[in-house]
C-alpha positions as CSV (number, residue, x, y, z in Angstrom):
1,M,-17.6,-32.7,13.6
2,M,-16.6,-29.0,14.0
3,N,-19.0,-26.3,13.0
4,L,-17.2,-23.0,12.3
5,W,-20.2,-21.0,10.8
6,D,-21.1,-19.7,14.3
7,I,-17.8,-17.8,14.4
8,P,-18.0,-14.3,12.9
9,V,-14.9,-13.8,10.7
10,I,-12.6,-10.7,10.5
11,D,-11.5,-10.4,6.9
12,H,-8.3,-8.5,7.5
13,H,-7.3,-8.2,3.9
14,A,-9.6,-7.6,0.9
15,H,-10.3,-5.0,-1.8
16,N,-13.1,-2.7,-2.7
17,L,-15.8,-3.7,-5.2
18,L,-15.8,-2.4,-8.7
19,T,-18.2,0.3,-9.7
20,T,-21.2,-0.8,-11.8
21,E,-19.7,0.9,-14.8
22,A,-16.3,-0.8,-14.4
23,S,-17.8,-4.2,-13.8
24,L,-19.7,-3.9,-17.2
25,N,-16.3,-3.6,-18.9
26,L,-14.8,-6.6,-17.2
27,P,-15.9,-10.2,-17.9
28,Y,-17.2,-12.1,-14.9
29,V,-14.6,-14.8,-15.3
30,A,-11.9,-12.2,-14.6
31,A,-12.7,-12.4,-10.9
32,F,-11.6,-16.1,-10.8
33,T,-8.1,-15.8,-12.2
34,E,-5.0,-13.8,-11.5
35,G,-4.4,-13.7,-15.3
36,Y,-5.7,-10.9,-17.5
37,D,-4.4,-11.8,-20.9
38,P,-7.5,-11.9,-23.2
39,D,-6.6,-15.5,-24.3
40,I,-6.5,-16.6,-20.6
41,L,-9.9,-15.0,-20.0
42,A,-11.5,-16.3,-23.2
43,H,-10.1,-19.8,-23.4
44,H,-8.6,-21.0,-20.1
45,A,-9.9,-19.3,-16.9
46,R,-13.2,-21.2,-17.0
47,H,-11.4,-24.5,-16.9
48,S,-9.7,-24.0,-13.5
49,L,-11.0,-26.0,-10.6
50,F,-11.6,-22.8,-8.7
51,Y,-14.0,-21.5,-11.4
52,R,-15.9,-24.7,-11.7
53,R,-16.3,-25.1,-8.0
54,S,-17.2,-21.5,-7.5
55,I,-20.0,-21.5,-10.1
56,R,-21.8,-24.2,-8.2
57,D,-21.2,-22.4,-4.9
58,I,-22.5,-19.1,-6.2
59,A,-25.5,-20.7,-7.9
60,Q,-26.4,-22.3,-4.6
61,L,-26.1,-19.0,-2.8
62,L,-28.3,-17.2,-5.3
63,D,-30.7,-20.1,-5.8
64,C,-30.2,-20.3,-9.6
65,E,-28.9,-22.8,-12.2
66,P,-25.2,-23.5,-11.9
67,T,-24.2,-21.7,-15.1
68,E,-22.5,-18.3,-15.6
69,T,-25.4,-17.1,-17.7
70,A,-27.9,-17.8,-14.9
71,I,-25.7,-16.2,-12.3
72,L,-25.3,-13.1,-14.4
73,T,-29.1,-12.8,-14.8
74,C,-29.6,-13.2,-11.1
75,R,-26.9,-10.6,-10.3
76,Q,-28.5,-8.1,-12.6
77,N,-32.0,-8.7,-11.1
78,L,-30.6,-8.2,-7.5
79,G,-28.5,-5.1,-8.2
80,L,-25.1,-4.5,-6.6
81,E,-26.4,-3.3,-3.2
82,K,-28.7,-6.3,-2.6
83,L,-26.1,-8.7,-3.9
84,T,-23.4,-7.3,-1.6
85,Q,-25.6,-7.5,1.4
86,H,-26.6,-11.1,0.6
87,C,-23.0,-12.2,0.2
88,L,-21.8,-10.5,3.3
89,N,-24.7,-11.8,5.4
90,A,-24.0,-15.3,4.1
91,A,-20.3,-14.9,4.9
92,N,-21.0,-14.0,8.5
93,L,-18.3,-11.4,8.7
94,E,-17.5,-9.3,11.7
95,A,-15.3,-6.7,10.0
96,L,-13.7,-5.9,6.6
97,F,-10.3,-4.3,6.1
98,L,-9.9,-2.9,2.5
99,D,-6.8,-2.1,0.5
100,D,-8.3,0.5,-1.9
101,G,-5.1,0.8,-4.0
102,F,-6.1,-1.9,-6.4
103,L,-7.8,-0.6,-9.5
104,A,-8.1,2.7,-7.6
105,D,-9.9,4.5,-10.5
106,K,-12.5,1.7,-11.0
107,I,-13.6,0.9,-7.5
108,L,-16.2,2.1,-5.0
109,P,-14.9,4.1,-2.0
110,W,-14.1,2.1,1.1
111,T,-16.7,4.1,2.9
112,W,-19.4,2.7,0.5
113,H,-18.8,-0.7,2.1
114,Q,-19.6,0.6,5.6
115,Q,-23.3,0.5,4.9
116,F,-23.1,-3.3,5.1
117,I,-20.3,-4.0,7.6
118,P,-17.8,-2.3,9.9
119,T,-15.0,-1.4,7.5
120,Q,-11.5,0.0,7.9
121,K,-8.9,1.2,5.3
122,I,-5.5,-0.4,4.6
123,L,-3.1,2.3,3.3
124,R,-1.0,1.2,0.3
125,L,2.3,2.9,0.6
126,E,3.4,2.9,-3.0
127,E,0.2,4.4,-4.2
128,L,0.5,7.1,-1.5
129,A,4.0,7.9,-2.8
130,E,2.8,8.1,-6.4
131,N,0.0,10.4,-5.5
132,L,2.4,12.8,-3.6
133,F,5.1,12.7,-6.3
134,S,3.6,15.4,-8.5
135,Q,2.9,17.6,-5.5
136,A,6.5,18.2,-4.7
137,S,9.4,19.6,-6.7
138,K,12.0,18.9,-4.0
139,F,12.7,15.6,-2.2
140,E,12.5,17.3,1.2
141,T,8.9,18.4,0.5
142,F,8.0,15.0,-0.9
143,L,9.3,13.2,2.2
144,E,7.6,15.7,4.5
145,L,4.3,15.1,2.7
146,F,4.7,11.3,2.9
147,L,5.5,11.4,6.6
148,Q,2.6,13.8,7.3
149,A,0.2,11.4,5.6
150,I,1.2,8.4,7.8
151,D,2.3,9.9,11.1
152,P,0.1,9.7,13.0
153,P,-1.8,7.1,10.9
154,P,-5.2,8.5,9.8
155,S,-8.1,7.5,12.0
156,E,-9.6,5.3,9.3
157,V,-6.3,3.4,8.7
158,I,-6.0,0.0,10.3
159,A,-2.7,-1.0,8.6
160,F,-0.1,0.0,6.1
161,K,0.6,-2.2,3.1
162,S,3.4,-2.6,0.6
163,I,3.4,-4.1,-2.9
164,A,7.2,-4.0,-3.2
165,A,7.0,-7.7,-4.3
166,Y,5.3,-6.4,-7.4
167,R,7.5,-3.4,-8.0
168,T,11.1,-4.2,-7.0
169,G,11.1,-7.3,-4.8
170,L,11.2,-8.1,-1.2
171,D,14.9,-7.8,-0.8
172,I,14.4,-4.5,0.9
173,Q,17.6,-2.6,1.8
174,I,18.3,0.2,4.2
175,T,18.8,3.2,1.8
176,P,20.7,6.3,2.9
177,I,18.6,9.4,2.6
178,D,21.1,11.1,0.2
179,F,20.8,8.2,-2.2
180,A,17.0,8.3,-2.0
181,R,17.2,12.1,-2.7
182,S,19.3,11.5,-5.8
183,R,16.8,8.8,-7.1
184,F,13.9,11.3,-6.5
185,I,15.8,14.0,-8.5
186,L,16.4,11.6,-11.4
187,L,12.8,10.5,-11.5
188,K,11.7,14.1,-11.4
189,K,13.9,15.0,-14.4
190,A,12.6,12.0,-16.3
191,A,8.9,12.5,-15.4
192,D,6.4,14.5,-17.4
193,E,3.1,15.8,-16.1
194,S,1.4,12.4,-16.2
195,P,1.1,10.2,-13.1
196,I,4.1,8.0,-12.4
197,R,4.3,4.3,-11.6
198,L,6.9,4.0,-8.9
199,V,9.4,1.2,-9.7
200,D,12.6,2.7,-8.4
201,K,14.0,0.2,-5.9
202,P,16.2,2.5,-3.8
203,L,13.3,5.0,-3.4
204,I,10.7,2.3,-2.6
205,D,13.1,0.7,-0.1
206,F,13.7,4.0,1.6
207,L,10.0,4.8,1.9
208,I,9.2,1.4,3.3
209,T,11.8,1.8,6.0
210,Q,10.4,5.2,6.8
211,A,6.9,3.7,7.1
212,L,8.3,0.9,9.3
213,E,9.7,3.6,11.7
214,V,6.2,5.0,12.0
215,A,4.5,1.6,12.3
216,A,6.9,0.6,15.1
217,K,6.1,3.8,17.0
218,Y,2.3,3.1,16.9
219,K,2.6,-0.8,16.8
220,L,0.6,-0.6,13.5
221,P,0.6,-3.7,11.4
222,V,2.3,-3.6,8.0
223,Q,1.1,-6.0,5.4
224,F,3.3,-7.3,2.6
225,H,2.2,-8.9,-0.6
226,T,4.1,-12.2,-0.7
227,G,4.0,-15.1,-3.1
228,F,1.8,-15.4,-6.2
229,G,-0.3,-12.7,-7.9
230,D,-1.0,-11.4,-11.3
231,P,1.6,-11.4,-14.2
232,D,2.9,-8.0,-13.1
233,L,4.7,-9.9,-10.3
234,D,8.1,-11.5,-10.6
235,L,7.4,-14.5,-8.4
236,F,11.1,-15.2,-7.7
237,V,11.4,-11.9,-5.7
238,G,8.1,-12.4,-3.9
239,N,9.7,-15.0,-1.6
240,P,9.3,-13.8,2.0
241,V,12.7,-15.1,3.1
242,L,14.2,-12.1,1.2
243,L,12.7,-10.0,4.1
244,R,15.2,-11.4,6.6
245,P,17.5,-8.3,6.9
246,L,14.4,-6.2,7.5
247,L,13.1,-8.6,10.1
248,E,16.5,-8.6,11.9
249,E,16.5,-4.8,12.3
250,K,15.8,-4.1,15.9
251,R,14.5,-0.6,15.3
252,W,11.3,-2.1,13.7
253,R,10.7,-5.0,16.0
254,D,7.5,-3.3,17.3
255,A,6.0,-3.1,13.8
256,P,4.0,-6.3,13.2
257,I,4.7,-7.7,9.7
258,V,1.9,-9.6,8.0
259,L,2.8,-11.9,5.1
260,L,-0.2,-12.1,2.9
261,H,-1.5,-15.0,0.7
262,A,0.2,-17.8,2.6
263,S,3.2,-16.7,0.5
264,Y,2.2,-19.4,-1.9
265,P,4.1,-21.3,-3.2
266,Y,6.7,-20.2,-0.5
267,T,4.3,-21.4,2.2
268,R,6.8,-23.3,4.3
269,E,9.3,-20.5,4.1
270,A,6.6,-18.1,5.5
271,G,5.7,-20.6,8.3
272,Y,9.4,-20.8,9.3
273,L,9.6,-17.0,9.5
274,A,6.5,-16.8,11.7
275,S,8.0,-19.5,14.0
276,V,11.2,-17.6,14.7
277,Y,10.4,-13.9,14.4
278,P,8.0,-12.6,17.0
279,Q,6.7,-9.8,14.8
280,V,5.8,-12.0,11.8
281,Y,2.2,-13.0,11.1
282,L,0.6,-15.0,8.3
283,D,-2.6,-15.2,6.5
284,F,-4.0,-17.7,4.0
285,G,-6.1,-15.4,1.8
286,L,-6.0,-15.7,-2.0
287,A,-4.6,-19.3,-1.6
288,V,-8.1,-19.8,-0.1
289,P,-10.3,-19.8,-2.1
290,F,-8.3,-19.6,-5.4
291,L,-6.6,-23.0,-5.2
292,S,-8.3,-26.4,-5.6
293,V,-9.7,-28.0,-2.5
294,M,-6.6,-30.3,-2.4
295,G,-4.4,-27.3,-2.9
296,M,-6.1,-25.3,-0.1
297,R,-5.8,-28.2,2.3
298,S,-2.1,-28.7,1.5
299,T,-1.4,-25.0,1.9
300,L,-3.1,-24.8,5.3
301,R,-1.4,-28.0,6.4
302,Q,2.0,-26.5,5.5
303,L,1.3,-23.3,7.5
304,L,0.4,-25.4,10.5
305,E,3.5,-27.6,10.2
306,L,5.6,-25.1,12.1
307,S,3.7,-21.8,12.6
308,P,2.3,-21.0,16.0
309,T,-1.4,-20.8,15.7
310,T,-1.4,-17.4,17.3
311,K,0.3,-16.1,14.2
312,L,-2.3,-17.3,11.6
313,M,-5.2,-15.3,10.3
314,Y,-8.0,-15.6,7.8
315,S,-8.5,-13.2,4.8
316,S,-10.3,-13.5,1.5
317,D,-8.3,-11.1,-0.7
318,A,-11.7,-10.6,-2.4
319,H,-11.8,-8.1,-5.1
320,N,-14.1,-6.9,-8.0
321,I,-17.2,-8.9,-7.0
322,P,-19.0,-9.5,-3.6
323,E,-19.3,-13.2,-4.3
324,L,-15.6,-13.5,-3.4
325,Y,-16.2,-12.2,0.1
326,Y,-18.6,-15.2,0.5
327,L,-16.4,-17.8,-1.2
328,G,-13.4,-16.9,0.9
329,A,-15.4,-17.2,4.1
330,K,-17.1,-20.4,3.1
331,W,-13.8,-22.2,2.1
332,G,-11.8,-20.6,4.8
333,R,-14.0,-22.2,7.4
334,E,-14.4,-25.5,5.5
335,I,-10.6,-26.0,4.9
336,L,-9.8,-24.9,8.4
337,K,-12.3,-27.4,9.8
338,Q,-10.9,-30.3,7.6
339,V,-7.3,-29.6,8.6
340,L,-8.0,-29.2,12.3
341,E,-10.1,-32.4,12.4
342,E,-7.1,-34.2,10.8
343,S,-4.9,-32.7,13.5
344,I,-7.3,-34.1,16.1
345,K,-7.1,-37.6,14.5
346,D,-3.3,-37.3,14.4
347,G,-3.1,-36.5,18.1
348,D,-1.6,-33.0,17.6
349,L,-4.7,-31.4,19.1
350,T,-7.6,-32.1,21.4
351,V,-11.1,-31.1,20.3
352,S,-11.2,-28.2,22.7
353,E,-7.7,-27.0,21.5
354,A,-8.9,-27.2,17.9
355,E,-12.0,-25.2,18.6
356,D,-9.9,-22.5,20.3
357,I,-7.5,-22.4,17.4
358,A,-10.4,-22.0,14.9
359,R,-11.7,-19.0,16.8
360,R,-8.2,-17.5,16.9
361,M,-7.5,-18.0,13.2
362,L,-10.9,-16.7,12.1
363,S,-11.1,-13.6,14.3
364,E,-9.3,-13.4,17.6
365,N,-5.7,-13.2,16.2
366,A,-6.8,-10.4,13.8
367,R,-8.7,-8.6,16.6
368,G,-5.7,-8.6,18.9
369,L,-3.3,-7.5,16.2
370,Y,-5.4,-4.8,14.5
371,L,-8.1,-3.7,16.8
372,N,-5.9,-3.4,19.9
373,F,-3.9,-0.9,17.9
374,K,-7.1,1.1,17.3
375,A,-7.9,0.9,21.0
376,Q,-4.4,2.0,22.0
377,K,-4.7,5.0,19.6
378,L,-8.0,6.1,21.1
379,D,-6.6,6.0,24.7
């Protein structure tokens, strides 16, 4: 029987915790569903297998009764700092990489998390563009500000990230600069003084390809949301096979592309891409721990059907509450152990090979991909 708890994990994609004030305005159950409709939260989210299993796991972690009420009381008694420390200690994490573009006005700064664990920032490209939009009246100024913000990548940034899957889809096209300029001008004419939400496909595509140029220069990983997410997402255009033209472009071959969330339910498609494109990597966060145990096993099995094990990485996609850092680490280890032990029985792996793969998937692959970039930057 394998024991993976001795391996400190690199959580290479997660999100910042909510402020205490913001968490008071969000029901606890919201952390256990990608839905946010009030009817989903009130009547259905507590009936998912993920919620039922997680309540027992969290109660065991906090040493309380396995009810939401008991957990909420225990959380309040601990306070956010002690609760976070307890969850991160129990998760046995080595490092945490945070995308702080999710609920940006309701979360604690990424630096707040450094008091508990080494933490780095993931720079969300669409949010950066939105923040810069109001600062520039001309496209040339806007583009200059955008490039200055990413080239060179700020010292705290460990990766870029795109949520094009949410906004306009993963069918990212090479956009001529004149066309991008015309789209910027149209958006400026239509915009008032309020912040914009960037949903213009030609402009998003142009900015992503600009960021890929920079990422290729520094060999900086670029994460892409793929597969499922909240209802703001059109799942059909979140299929990673739509990225093929981008992956075929030789100018960006030195930019590692990380497909997040096992691309679920497009898991086999993602595994195929990782098997044929040297710059493509995968993770299994969000699918683990959000799916049922059966679903998590099935997803990881599908990733391992074809993907080189040097391409697979752990993440939690934790957000809102610190318990998700722990649940991701617990089930990431448990499901990986189960699937690797099956592979040993099937004759695909020896025991020593499985142990080596576990270390790679939980930490070494991420360390090589992300932290080697940081070391290169410091040289």
